C-alpha positions in Angstrom: 21.3 -7.4 -27.4 20.7 -3.5 -27.6 17.0 -3.9 -26.8 17.6 -6.0 -23.7 18.2 -3.1 -21.4 14.4 -1.8 -21.9 13.0 -5.3 -21.2 15.0 -5.3 -17.9 13.7 -1.8 -16.8 10.2 -2.8 -17.8 10.5 -5.9 -15.8 11.6 -4.1 -12.7 9.0 -1.4 -13.3 6.2 -4.0 -13.3 7.6 -5.9 -10.4 7.6 -2.7 -8.4 4.1 -1.5 -9.4 2.0 -4.3 -9.0 2.7 -5.0 -5.2 2.2 -1.3 -4.6 -1.0 -1.0 -6.3 -2.3 -4.2 -4.6 -1.7 -2.4 -1.3 -3.3 0.6 -2.5 -6.5 -1.4 -3.7 -6.7 -3.1 -0.4 -6.6 0.2 1.6 -9.2 1.8 -0.8 -11.5 -1.5 -0.1 -11.2 -0.9 3.6 -11.3 3.0 3.6 -14.3 3.5 1.2 -17.1 1.6 3.2 -15.5 3.1 6.4 -16.1 6.6 5.0 -19.4 5.9 3.9 -20.7 4.4 7.1 -18.8 6.8 9.6 -21.6 8.0 11.4 -23.3 4.6 12.0 -20.2 2.7 13.0 -19.8 4.8 16.4 -16.6 4.2 18.4 -16.1 0.7 17.5 -15.6 1.6 13.9 -13.2 4.3 14.9 -11.1 2.0 16.8 -11.2 -0.6 14.0 -9.9 1.9 11.6 -7.2 3.2 13.9 -6.0 -0.3 14.3 -5.9 -0.6 10.6 -4.1 2.7 9.9 -1.5 1.8 12.6 -0.8 -1.6 10.8 -0.3 0.1 7.5 1.9 2.8 8.9 4.1 0.2 10.8 4.4 -1.7 7.4 5.4 1.5 5.7 8.0 2.4 8.5 9.3 -1.3 8.4 9.7 -1.1 4.5 11.4 2.4 4.8 13.8 1.2 7.4 14.8 -2.0 5.4 15.5 0.2 2.4 12.6 -1.2 0.3 11.7 2.5 -0.8 15.3 3.3 -2.1 16.0 3.5 -5.8 19.1 1.5 -6.3 
């Protein structure tokens, strides 16, 4: 039973890292092409990215207010 604490910590660490990495990957998938084609997208691309950044920021604020970013 002595080693079970390490398994528990590892399980929680993996459960916390995987969603965070998935969100980061999705952001990179949207940001990279936008950065490469920034000059060709004109105002539509700027508005589209502003909406995307607002959605991500609102999700971060929601998670922060719900206490999802607190270490317990």
